[in-house]
N, C-alpha and C positions, 0 to 999 in steps of 0.2 A: 114109695112104687117101683114098679117094677122095671119098667125102662127105664128113669133117672138110674138104677141102679146099674142098668144094663152098659147105660150109655157112660156115665162114669169108667166103667172099663178101657175106656179110649182116653188113655192119657192125655191127647191134644186137645180132646173139648172141653176145654177153659169152659167156657157159660158150661157145662152140667155140673162141673166140681166147684164153681159156684153157690148152683143152683144147690147142689148136697149141702157144701156147707152152713150156709143162710137156715139150711132145715137141721140138719143134727149137730155145730158145734154147740147151738144151746143148750142142746139136748145131751150132749157127754158132757159138757160142763155141770149139771147143775146136776148129774147123777155123778160126778168126779163128789162135788161141795157136801153131796147126802155123803158121803162114805165119809167122808171127814175129811178131805184135803181143804188145805186156807186155799186163799186166793189164785196168788204168784203158781203153787204149786199144781191146779186145776187147769189154772189156761196152759200150761206146760203138757200136763197130762191129754190134754184136750189136742193138742196139738197131734202127740205121739198118734193116742188113737187114729186122728184123720189119716196120718201117715201111715199107719197098720193099713188102714181101709183099702186107700189106695193099691199100695201092695198086693194087699187080697184080693177084691171086690176080683178080678178075672176071672177067678179059681171056684166064685162063690155063684152058688148052682143053690133056686130055690128048692127045696124040702121040704113038704109038708110035716114028717115027722121029726126034724128038728127044729122046727119052729120058722117065724119070721125073723127077718131080715135084725129087728129091731131087738129080738130073743140073743144074734149071735152078738149084736153092738155091744148092748149090756152087756153078756159075760166077756167079752173084751172090755171095756170100762172097770170094770169089776176084777179081773183078772190084773189091768194095769196097773189101778189104784193097790193091788198089794204087794206087787212086785216095786212101785213106787214106797210104799209104809218097807218092806222089808229094806230097802238100800240107805233110807233115813236113820235106819235103828245102827 
């Protein structure tokens, strides 16, 4: 929801972050597992992705041409997974 995404832009709004994490942490974890990461690595990546969202959300603006938030989140998970796999090699 756009309103939730706006609220998590305020780092002091802990309730919004808990709601956001409750919704998206399982999504990010499943994507990481689907991309081939083991459980512990997928959990670490999930935390990295959530931290990246926290850093970037204040600058994120909805843009129909660039896609939805979930599209951006999927790309973030994919890119961080690729980075993690490169580091493991």
